[in-house]
N, CA, C, O and the ligand as a Tripos MOL2 file, in Angstrom:
@<TRIPOS>MOLECULE
protein
  237   235    60     0     0
PROTEIN
NO_CHARGES

@<TRIPOS>ATOM
      1 N           6.5260  -25.2070   -3.4200 N.3       1 MET1
      2 CA          5.6180  -24.1790   -3.9370 C.3       1 MET1
      3 C           5.0330  -24.6230   -5.2750 C.2       1 MET1
      4 O           5.7120  -25.2700   -6.0730 O.2       1 MET1
      5 N           3.7960  -24.2810   -5.5100 N.am      2 ALA2
      6 CA          3.1480  -24.6510   -6.7710 C.3       2 ALA2
      7 C           3.7730  -23.8690   -7.9330 C.2       2 ALA2
      8 O           4.2660  -22.7520   -7.7770 O.2       2 ALA2
      9 N           3.7240  -24.5070   -9.0900 N.am      3 LYS3
     10 CA          4.3160  -23.9030  -10.2820 C.3       3 LYS3
     11 C           3.2690  -23.7570  -11.3670 C.2       3 LYS3
     12 O           2.3230  -24.5410  -11.4550 O.2       3 LYS3
     13 N           3.4550  -22.7410  -12.1900 N.am      4 LYS4
     14 CA          2.5320  -22.6040  -13.3030 C.3       4 LYS4
     15 C           3.2830  -22.2860  -14.5910 C.2       4 LYS4
     16 O           4.3930  -21.7530  -14.5810 O.2       4 LYS4
     17 N           2.6370  -22.6320  -15.6890 N.am      5 PHE5
     18 CA          3.2560  -22.4230  -16.9880 C.3       5 PHE5
     19 C           2.1710  -22.0960  -17.9990 C.2       5 PHE5
     20 O           1.1280  -22.7490  -18.0470 O.2       5 PHE5
     21 N           2.4310  -21.0760  -18.8040 N.am      6 ALA6
     22 CA          1.5210  -20.7430  -19.8990 C.3       6 ALA6
     23 C           2.2220  -21.0660  -21.2040 C.2       6 ALA6
     24 O           3.2800  -20.5130  -21.5050 O.2       6 ALA6
     25 N           1.6300  -21.9610  -21.9730 N.am      7 CYS7
     26 CA          2.2590  -22.4120  -23.2080 C.3       7 CYS7
     27 C           2.4680  -21.2570  -24.1890 C.2       7 CYS7
     28 O           3.4170  -21.2630  -24.9730 O.2       7 CYS7
     29 N           1.5870  -20.2800  -24.1390 N.am      8 GLY8
     30 CA          1.7000  -19.1360  -25.0210 C.3       8 GLY8
     31 C           2.9930  -18.3450  -24.8600 C.2       8 GLY8
     32 O           3.3720  -17.5840  -25.7510 O.2       8 GLY8
     33 N           3.6790  -18.5240  -23.7110 N.am      9 ASP9
     34 CA          4.9690  -17.8690  -23.5240 C.3       9 ASP9
     35 C           6.0440  -18.4580  -24.4220 C.2       9 ASP9
     36 O           7.0600  -17.8210  -24.7000 O.2       9 ASP9
     37 N           5.8020  -19.6980  -24.8760 N.am     10 VAL10
     38 CA          6.7870  -20.3830  -25.7170 C.3      10 VAL10
     39 C           6.2560  -20.5860  -27.1320 C.2      10 VAL10
     40 O           6.9660  -20.3830  -28.1170 O.2      10 VAL10
     41 N           4.9790  -20.9930  -27.2080 N.am     11 VAL11
     42 CA          4.3590  -21.2420  -28.5030 C.3      11 VAL11
     43 C           3.3660  -20.1210  -28.7920 C.2      11 VAL11
     44 O           2.3480  -19.9890  -28.1110 O.2      11 VAL11
     45 N           3.6680  -19.3270  -29.7960 N.am     12 ASN12
     46 CA          2.8220  -18.2040  -30.1550 C.3      12 ASN12
     47 C           1.3680  -18.6120  -30.3740 C.2      12 ASN12
     48 O           1.0810  -19.4920  -31.1860 O.2      12 ASN12
     49 N           0.4600  -17.9760  -29.6560 N.am     13 GLY13
     50 CA         -0.9510  -18.1930  -29.9020 C.3      13 GLY13
     51 C          -1.5810  -19.3480  -29.1540 C.2      13 GLY13
     52 O          -2.7980  -19.5230  -29.2120 O.2      13 GLY13
     53 N          -0.7860  -20.1410  -28.4530 N.am     14 CYS14
     54 CA         -1.3670  -21.2610  -27.7070 C.3      14 CYS14
     55 C          -1.9660  -20.7430  -26.4120 C.2      14 CYS14
     56 O          -1.3230  -19.9820  -25.6890 O.2      14 CYS14
     57 N          -3.2030  -21.1550  -26.1110 N.am     15 LYS15
     58 CA         -3.9140  -20.6390  -24.9420 C.3      15 LYS15
     59 C          -3.8170  -21.5620  -23.7340 C.2      15 LYS15
     60 O          -4.3620  -21.2590  -22.6730 O.2      15 LYS15
     61 N          -3.1300  -22.6780  -23.8930 N.am     16 TRP16
     62 CA         -3.0660  -23.6740  -22.8320 C.3      16 TRP16
     63 C          -2.1720  -23.2030  -21.6830 C.2      16 TRP16
     64 O          -1.1320  -22.5800  -21.8980 O.2      16 TRP16
     65 N          -2.5940  -23.5070  -20.4820 N.am     17 SER17
     66 CA         -1.7290  -23.2580  -19.3350 C.3      17 SER17
     67 C          -1.9870  -24.3130  -18.2870 C.2      17 SER17
     68 O          -3.0210  -24.9800  -18.3160 O.2      17 SER17
     69 N          -1.0630  -24.4720  -17.3660 N.am     18 ALA18
     70 CA         -1.2080  -25.5090  -16.3540 C.3      18 ALA18
     71 C          -0.5760  -25.0600  -15.0510 C.2      18 ALA18
     72 O           0.3430  -24.2410  -15.0290 O.2      18 ALA18
     73 N          -1.0880  -25.6140  -13.9770 N.am     19 THR19
     74 CA         -0.4320  -25.4450  -12.6860 C.3      19 THR19
     75 C          -0.2500  -26.8330  -12.0720 C.2      19 THR19
     76 O          -1.0200  -27.7520  -12.3520 O.2      19 THR19
     77 N           0.7640  -26.9700  -11.2450 N.am     20 ALA20
     78 CA          1.0220  -28.2440  -10.5910 C.3      20 ALA20
     79 C           1.7200  -27.9750   -9.2750 C.2      20 ALA20
     80 O           2.2070  -26.8710   -9.0310 O.2      20 ALA20
     81 N           1.7670  -28.9930   -8.4270 N.am     21 SER21
     82 CA          2.3180  -28.7760   -7.0950 C.3      21 SER21
     83 C           3.8420  -28.7060   -7.1090 C.2      21 SER21
     84 O           4.4430  -28.1530   -6.1890 O.2      21 SER21
     85 N           4.4690  -29.2600   -8.1410 N.am     22 ASP22
     86 CA          5.9080  -29.0780   -8.2800 C.3      22 ASP22
     87 C           6.3160  -29.1350   -9.7510 C.2      22 ASP22
     88 O           5.4990  -29.4090  -10.6300 O.2      22 ASP22
     89 N           7.5960  -28.8700   -9.9930 N.am     23 GLU23
     90 CA          8.0580  -28.7450  -11.3540 C.3      23 GLU23
     91 C           7.9780  -30.0680  -12.1170 C.2      23 GLU23
     92 O           7.6750  -30.0860  -13.3100 O.2      23 GLU23
     93 N           8.2520  -31.1740  -11.4220 N.am     24 GLY24
     94 CA          8.1930  -32.4760  -12.0870 C.3      24 GLY24
     95 C           6.8070  -32.7870  -12.6130 C.2      24 GLY24
     96 O           6.6370  -33.2350  -13.7470 O.2      24 GLY24
     97 N           5.8060  -32.5370  -11.7550 N.am     25 GLU25
     98 CA          4.4270  -32.7870  -12.1520 C.3      25 GLU25
     99 C           4.0350  -31.8570  -13.3010 C.2      25 GLU25
    100 O           3.3390  -32.2580  -14.2340 O.2      25 GLU25
    101 N           4.4920  -30.6260  -13.2130 N.am     26 LEU26
    102 CA          4.1670  -29.6630  -14.2520 C.3      26 LEU26
    103 C           4.7610  -30.1120  -15.5880 C.2      26 LEU26
    104 O           4.1160  -30.0050  -16.6310 O.2      26 LEU26
    105 N           5.9910  -30.6130  -15.5440 N.am     27 PHE27
    106 CA          6.6160  -31.0670  -16.7740 C.3      27 PHE27
    107 C           5.8740  -32.2370  -17.3990 C.2      27 PHE27
    108 O           5.8150  -32.3570  -18.6220 O.2      27 PHE27
    109 N           5.3060  -33.1010  -16.5590 N.am     28 GLN28
    110 CA          4.4930  -34.1970  -17.0920 C.3      28 GLN28
    111 C           3.2920  -33.6680  -17.8470 C.2      28 GLN28
    112 O           2.9670  -34.1450  -18.9340 O.2      28 GLN28
    113 N           2.6360  -32.6830  -17.2650 N.am     29 LYS29
    114 CA          1.4710  -32.0850  -17.9300 C.3      29 LYS29
    115 C           1.8880  -31.4080  -19.2330 C.2      29 LYS29
    116 O           1.2050  -31.5100  -20.2520 O.2      29 LYS29
    117 N           3.0200  -30.7190  -19.1770 N.am     30 ILE30
    118 CA          3.4910  -30.0110  -20.3650 C.3      30 ILE30
    119 C           3.8280  -30.9970  -21.4840 C.2      30 ILE30
    120 O           3.4750  -30.7630  -22.6400 O.2      30 ILE30
    121 N           4.5030  -32.0890  -21.1530 N.am     31 SER31
    122 CA          4.8870  -33.0240  -22.2130 C.3      31 SER31
    123 C           3.6640  -33.7010  -22.8030 C.2      31 SER31
    124 O           3.6240  -33.9960  -23.9970 O.2      31 SER31
    125 N           2.6580  -33.9500  -21.9570 N.am     32 GLU32
    126 CA          1.4090  -34.5080  -22.4850 C.3      32 GLU32
    127 C           0.7360  -33.5310  -23.4570 C.2      32 GLU32
    128 O           0.2800  -33.9130  -24.5350 O.2      32 GLU32
    129 N           0.6880  -32.2800  -23.0490 N.am     33 HIS33
    130 CA          0.0970  -31.2570  -23.9050 C.3      33 HIS33
    131 C           0.8870  -31.1140  -25.2040 C.2      33 HIS33
    132 O           0.3010  -30.9990  -26.2810 O.2      33 HIS33
    133 N           2.2130  -31.1200  -25.1030 N.am     34 ALA34
    134 CA          3.0610  -30.9710  -26.2910 C.3      34 ALA34
    135 C           2.8140  -32.1190  -27.2740 C.2      34 ALA34
    136 O           2.7960  -31.9300  -28.4900 O.2      34 ALA34
    137 N           2.6260  -33.3110  -26.7070 N.am     35 LYS35
    138 CA          2.3880  -34.4880  -27.5420 C.3      35 LYS35
    139 C           1.0130  -34.4060  -28.2010 C.2      35 LYS35
    140 O           0.8750  -34.6240  -29.4040 O.2      35 LYS35
    141 N           0.0010  -34.0900  -27.3970 N.am     36 ASN36
    142 CA         -1.3740  -34.1050  -27.9050 C.3      36 ASN36
    143 C          -1.6900  -32.9300  -28.8220 C.2      36 ASN36
    144 O          -2.3690  -33.0930  -29.8360 O.2      36 ASN36
    145 N          -1.2010  -31.7560  -28.4670 N.am     37 ASP37
    146 CA         -1.6290  -30.5510  -29.1800 C.3      37 ASP37
    147 C          -0.5680  -29.9740  -30.1130 C.2      37 ASP37
    148 O          -0.8790  -29.1860  -31.0060 O.2      37 ASP37
    149 N           0.7010  -30.3760  -29.8990 N.am     38 HIS38
    150 CA          1.7420  -29.8330  -30.7720 C.3      38 HIS38
    151 C           2.4900  -30.9320  -31.5120 C.2      38 HIS38
    152 O           3.5090  -30.6760  -32.1540 O.2      38 HIS38
    153 N           1.9810  -32.1600  -31.4190 N.am     39 ASN39
    154 CA          2.5890  -33.2970  -32.1100 C.3      39 ASN39
    155 C           4.0790  -33.4440  -31.8280 C.2      39 ASN39
    156 O           4.8550  -33.8200  -32.7070 O.2      39 ASN39
    157 N           4.4700  -33.1390  -30.5840 N.am     40 MET40
    158 CA          5.8750  -33.3320  -30.2050 C.3      40 MET40
    159 C           5.9850  -34.6150  -29.4080 C.2      40 MET40
    160 O           5.5900  -34.6720  -28.2430 O.2      40 MET40
    161 N           6.5190  -35.6360  -30.0380 N.am     41 THR41
    162 CA          6.6810  -36.8960  -29.3020 C.3      41 THR41
    163 C           7.8820  -36.8110  -28.3730 C.2      41 THR41
    164 O           7.8670  -37.3630  -27.2730 O.2      41 THR41
    165 N           8.9150  -36.1230  -28.8190 N.am     42 ALA42
    166 CA         10.0580  -35.8580  -27.9470 C.3      42 ALA42
    167 C          10.2650  -34.3520  -27.9310 C.2      42 ALA42
    168 O          10.2500  -33.6940  -28.9710 O.2      42 ALA42
    169 N          10.4580  -33.8240  -26.7370 N.am     43 ILE43
    170 CA         10.6380  -32.3740  -26.6360 C.3      43 ILE43
    171 C          12.1250  -32.0510  -26.7240 C.2      43 ILE43
    172 O          12.9120  -32.5360  -25.9110 O.2      43 ILE43
    173 N          12.5120  -31.2440  -27.6940 N.am     44 PRO44
    174 CA         13.9290  -30.9090  -27.8420 C.3      44 PRO44
    175 C          14.4470  -30.1330  -26.6400 C.2      44 PRO44
    176 O          13.7080  -29.4030  -25.9790 O.2      44 PRO44
    177 N          15.7510  -30.3120  -26.3710 N.am     45 ASP45
    178 CA         16.3860  -29.6720  -25.2320 C.3      45 ASP45
    179 C          16.1650  -28.1640  -25.1830 C.2      45 ASP45
    180 O          15.9230  -27.5910  -24.1200 O.2      45 ASP45
    181 N          16.2530  -27.5320  -26.3510 N.am     46 GLU46
    182 CA         16.1320  -26.0730  -26.3460 C.3      46 GLU46
    183 C          14.7320  -25.6420  -25.9370 C.2      46 GLU46
    184 O          14.5610  -24.5870  -25.3260 O.2      46 GLU46
    185 N          13.7280  -26.4520  -26.2680 N.am     47 ILE47
    186 CA         12.3630  -26.1460  -25.8420 C.3      47 ILE47
    187 C          12.2430  -26.3240  -24.3280 C.2      47 ILE47
    188 O          11.6100  -25.5190  -23.6440 O.2      47 ILE47
    189 N          12.8580  -27.3850  -23.8200 N.am     48 ILE48
    190 CA         12.8100  -27.6200  -22.3830 C.3      48 ILE48
    191 C          13.4290  -26.4450  -21.6310 C.2      48 ILE48
    192 O          12.8960  -25.9990  -20.6150 O.2      48 ILE48
    193 N          14.5560  -25.9470  -22.1360 N.am     49 GLN49
    194 CA         15.2000  -24.7890  -21.5010 C.3      49 GLN49
    195 C          14.2870  -23.5650  -21.5280 C.2      49 GLN49
    196 O          14.1800  -22.8280  -20.5470 O.2      49 GLN49
    197 N          13.6320  -23.3630  -22.6710 N.am     50 LYS50
    198 CA         12.7050  -22.2370  -22.8160 C.3      50 LYS50
    199 C          11.5490  -22.3570  -21.8300 C.2      50 LYS50
    200 O          11.1730  -21.4050  -21.1460 O.2      50 LYS50
    201 N          11.0010  -23.5770  -21.7900 N.am     51 VAL51
    202 CA          9.8830  -23.8340  -20.8870 C.3      51 VAL51
    203 C          10.2950  -23.5550  -19.4530 C.2      51 VAL51
    204 O           9.5750  -22.8990  -18.7000 O.2      51 VAL51
    205 N          11.4730  -24.0650  -19.0820 N.am     52 LYS52
    206 CA         11.9670  -23.8840  -17.7100 C.3      52 LYS52
    207 C          12.0790  -22.4130  -17.3490 C.2      52 LYS52
    208 O          11.7500  -22.0070  -16.2350 O.2      52 LYS52
    209 N          12.5500  -21.6170  -18.3100 N.am     53 SER53
    210 CA         12.7390  -20.2000  -18.0360 C.3      53 SER53
    211 C          11.4180  -19.4710  -17.8640 C.2      53 SER53
    212 O          11.3760  -18.3690  -17.3170 O.2      53 SER53
    213 N          10.3230  -20.0960  -18.3390 N.am     54 LYS54
    214 CA          9.0120  -19.4500  -18.2710 C.3      54 LYS54
    215 C           8.1350  -19.9630  -17.1380 C.2      54 LYS54
    216 O           7.0510  -19.4330  -16.8960 O.2      54 LYS54
    217 N           8.5980  -20.9820  -16.4560 N.am     55 ILE55
    218 CA          7.8170  -21.5160  -15.3330 C.3      55 ILE55
    219 C           7.8460  -20.5120  -14.1830 C.2      55 ILE55
    220 O           8.8980  -19.9940  -13.8110 O.2      55 ILE55
    221 N           6.6670  -20.2560  -13.6350 N.am     56 GLN56
    222 CA          6.5740  -19.2680  -12.5660 C.3      56 GLN56
    223 C           5.9890  -19.8860  -11.3090 C.2      56 GLN56
    224 O           5.2810  -20.8920  -11.3590 O.2      56 GLN56
    225 N           6.3000  -19.2660  -10.1850 N.am     57 ASP57
    226 CA          5.6840  -19.6950   -8.9440 C.3      57 ASP57
    227 C           4.2180  -19.2980   -8.9330 C.2      57 ASP57
    228 O           3.8520  -18.1970   -9.3440 O.2      57 ASP57
    229 N           3.3860  -20.2180   -8.4550 N.am     58 SER58
    230 CA          1.9640  -19.9440   -8.3860 C.3      58 SER58
    231 C           1.5700  -19.7410   -6.9290 C.2      58 SER58
    232 O           1.8760  -20.5880   -6.0890 O.2      58 SER58
    233 N           0.9210  -18.6740   -6.6210 N.am     59 PRO59
    234 CA          0.5630  -18.3800   -5.2370 C.3      59 PRO59
    235 C          -0.4550  -19.3890   -4.6710 C.2      59 PRO59
    236 O          -0.8580  -19.2760   -3.5140 O.2      59 PRO59
    237 ZN          0.5770  -25.3270  -26.3070 Zn       60 ZN60
@<TRIPOS>BOND
     1     1     2 1
     2     2     3 1
     3     3     4 2
     4     3     5 am
     5     5     6 1
     6     6     7 1
     7     7     8 2
     8     7     9 am
     9     9    10 1
    10    10    11 1
    11    11    12 2
    12    11    13 am
    13    13    14 1
    14    14    15 1
    15    15    16 2
    16    15    17 am
    17    17    18 1
    18    18    19 1
    19    19    20 2
    20    19    21 am
    21    21    22 1
    22    22    23 1
    23    23    24 2
    24    23    25 am
    25    25    26 1
    26    26    27 1
    27    27    28 2
    28    27    29 am
    29    29    30 1
    30    30    31 1
    31    31    32 2
    32    31    33 am
    33    33    34 1
    34    34    35 1
    35    35    36 2
    36    35    37 am
    37    37    38 1
    38    38    39 1
    39    39    40 2
    40    39    41 am
    41    41    42 1
    42    42    43 1
    43    43    44 2
    44    43    45 am
    45    45    46 1
    46    46    47 1
    47    47    48 2
    48    47    49 am
    49    49    50 1
    50    50    51 1
    51    51    52 2
    52    51    53 am
    53    53    54 1
    54    54    55 1
    55    55    56 2
    56    55    57 am
    57    57    58 1
    58    58    59 1
    59    59    60 2
    60    59    61 am
    61    61    62 1
    62    62    63 1
    63    63    64 2
    64    63    65 am
    65    65    66 1
    66    66    67 1
    67    67    68 2
    68    67    69 am
    69    69    70 1
    70    70    71 1
    71    71    72 2
    72    71    73 am
    73    73    74 1
    74    74    75 1
    75    75    76 2
    76    75    77 am
    77    77    78 1
    78    78    79 1
    79    79    80 2
    80    79    81 am
    81    81    82 1
    82    82    83 1
    83    83    84 2
    84    83    85 am
    85    85    86 1
    86    86    87 1
    87    87    88 2
    88    87    89 am
    89    89    90 1
    90    90    91 1
    91    91    92 2
    92    91    93 am
    93    93    94 1
    94    94    95 1
    95    95    96 2
    96    95    97 am
    97    97    98 1
    98    98    99 1
    99    99   100 2
   100    99   101 am
   101   101   102 1
   102   102   103 1
   103   103   104 2
   104   103   105 am
   105   105   106 1
   106   106   107 1
   107   107   108 2
   108   107   109 am
   109   109   110 1
   110   110   111 1
   111   111   112 2
   112   111   113 am
   113   113   114 1
   114   114   115 1
   115   115   116 2
   116   115   117 am
   117   117   118 1
   118   118   119 1
   119   119   120 2
   120   119   121 am
   121   121   122 1
   122   122   123 1
   123   123   124 2
   124   123   125 am
   125   125   126 1
   126   126   127 1
   127   127   128 2
   128   127   129 am
   129   129   130 1
   130   130   131 1
   131   131   132 2
   132   131   133 am
   133   133   134 1
   134   134   135 1
   135   135   136 2
   136   135   137 am
   137   137   138 1
   138   138   139 1
   139   139   140 2
   140   139   141 am
   141   141   142 1
   142   142   143 1
   143   143   144 2
   144   143   145 am
   145   145   146 1
   146   146   147 1
   147   147   148 2
   148   147   149 am
   149   149   150 1
   150   150   151 1
   151   151   152 2
   152   151   153 am
   153   153   154 1
   154   154   155 1
   155   155   156 2
   156   155   157 am
   157   157   158 1
   158   158   159 1
   159   159   160 2
   160   159   161 am
   161   161   162 1
   162   162   163 1
   163   163   164 2
   164   163   165 am
   165   165   166 1
   166   166   167 1
   167   167   168 2
   168   167   169 am
   169   169   170 1
   170   170   171 1
   171   171   172 2
   172   171   173 am
   173   173   174 1
   174   174   175 1
   175   175   176 2
   176   175   177 am
   177   177   178 1
   178   178   179 1
   179   179   180 2
   180   179   181 am
   181   181   182 1
   182   182   183 1
   183   183   184 2
   184   183   185 am
   185   185   186 1
   186   186   187 1
   187   187   188 2
   188   187   189 am
   189   189   190 1
   190   190   191 1
   191   191   192 2
   192   191   193 am
   193   193   194 1
   194   194   195 1
   195   195   196 2
   196   195   197 am
   197   197   198 1
   198   198   199 1
   199   199   200 2
   200   199   201 am
   201   201   202 1
   202   202   203 1
   203   203   204 2
   204   203   205 am
   205   205   206 1
   206   206   207 1
   207   207   208 2
   208   207   209 am
   209   209   210 1
   210   210   211 1
   211   211   212 2
   212   211   213 am
   213   213   214 1
   214   214   215 1
   215   215   216 2
   216   215   217 am
   217   217   218 1
   218   218   219 1
   219   219   220 2
   220   219   221 am
   221   221   222 1
   222   222   223 1
   223   223   224 2
   224   223   225 am
   225   225   226 1
   226   226   227 1
   227   227   228 2
   228   227   229 am
   229   229   230 1
   230   230   231 1
   231   231   232 2
   232   231   233 am
   233   233   234 1
   234   234   235 1
   235   235   236 2
@<TRIPOS>SUBSTRUCTURE
     1 MET1         2 RESIDUE 1 A MET
     2 ALA2         6 RESIDUE 1 A ALA
     3 LYS3        10 RESIDUE 1 A LYS
     4 LYS4        14 RESIDUE 1 A LYS
     5 PHE5        18 RESIDUE 1 A PHE
     6 ALA6        22 RESIDUE 1 A ALA
     7 CYS7        26 RESIDUE 1 A CYS
     8 GLY8        30 RESIDUE 1 A GLY
     9 ASP9        34 RESIDUE 1 A ASP
    10 VAL10       38 RESIDUE 1 A VAL
    11 VAL11       42 RESIDUE 1 A VAL
    12 ASN12       46 RESIDUE 1 A ASN
    13 GLY13       50 RESIDUE 1 A GLY
    14 CYS14       54 RESIDUE 1 A CYS
    15 LYS15       58 RESIDUE 1 A LYS
    16 TRP16       62 RESIDUE 1 A TRP
    17 SER17       66 RESIDUE 1 A SER
    18 ALA18       70 RESIDUE 1 A ALA
    19 THR19       74 RESIDUE 1 A THR
    20 ALA20       78 RESIDUE 1 A ALA
    21 SER21       82 RESIDUE 1 A SER
    22 ASP22       86 RESIDUE 1 A ASP
    23 GLU23       90 RESIDUE 1 A GLU
    24 GLY24       94 RESIDUE 1 A GLY
    25 GLU25       98 RESIDUE 1 A GLU
    26 LEU26      102 RESIDUE 1 A LEU
    27 PHE27      106 RESIDUE 1 A PHE
    28 GLN28      110 RESIDUE 1 A GLN
    29 LYS29      114 RESIDUE 1 A LYS
    30 ILE30      118 RESIDUE 1 A ILE
    31 SER31      122 RESIDUE 1 A SER
    32 GLU32      126 RESIDUE 1 A GLU
    33 HIS33      130 RESIDUE 1 A HIS
    34 ALA34      134 RESIDUE 1 A ALA
    35 LYS35      138 RESIDUE 1 A LYS
    36 ASN36      142 RESIDUE 1 A ASN
    37 ASP37      146 RESIDUE 1 A ASP
    38 HIS38      150 RESIDUE 1 A HIS
    39 ASN39      154 RESIDUE 1 A ASN
    40 MET40      158 RESIDUE 1 A MET
    41 THR41      162 RESIDUE 1 A THR
    42 ALA42      166 RESIDUE 1 A ALA
    43 ILE43      170 RESIDUE 1 A ILE
    44 PRO44      174 RESIDUE 1 A PRO
    45 ASP45      178 RESIDUE 1 A ASP
    46 GLU46      182 RESIDUE 1 A GLU
    47 ILE47      186 RESIDUE 1 A ILE
    48 ILE48      190 RESIDUE 1 A ILE
    49 GLN49      194 RESIDUE 1 A GLN
    50 LYS50      198 RESIDUE 1 A LYS
    51 VAL51      202 RESIDUE 1 A VAL
    52 LYS52      206 RESIDUE 1 A LYS
    53 SER53      210 RESIDUE 1 A SER
    54 LYS54      214 RESIDUE 1 A LYS
    55 ILE55      218 RESIDUE 1 A ILE
    56 GLN56      222 RESIDUE 1 A GLN
    57 ASP57      226 RESIDUE 1 A ASP
    58 SER58      230 RESIDUE 1 A SER
    59 PRO59      234 RESIDUE 1 A PRO
    60 ZN60       237 GROUP 0 **** ****
């Protein structure tokens, strides 16, 4: 099932969101966005857990 994530659920005020065909692909998009727009070269574990909890199924 496709997955979606809205960055604003984790980062206050961020309007970015993404959908992907699976969680792995979605995480790639998220880490790219985190690097480019939030200057996170490495994503801390607690952020990954937060992100995971906010990933939703996309119809
Ligand atoms: Zn963001």
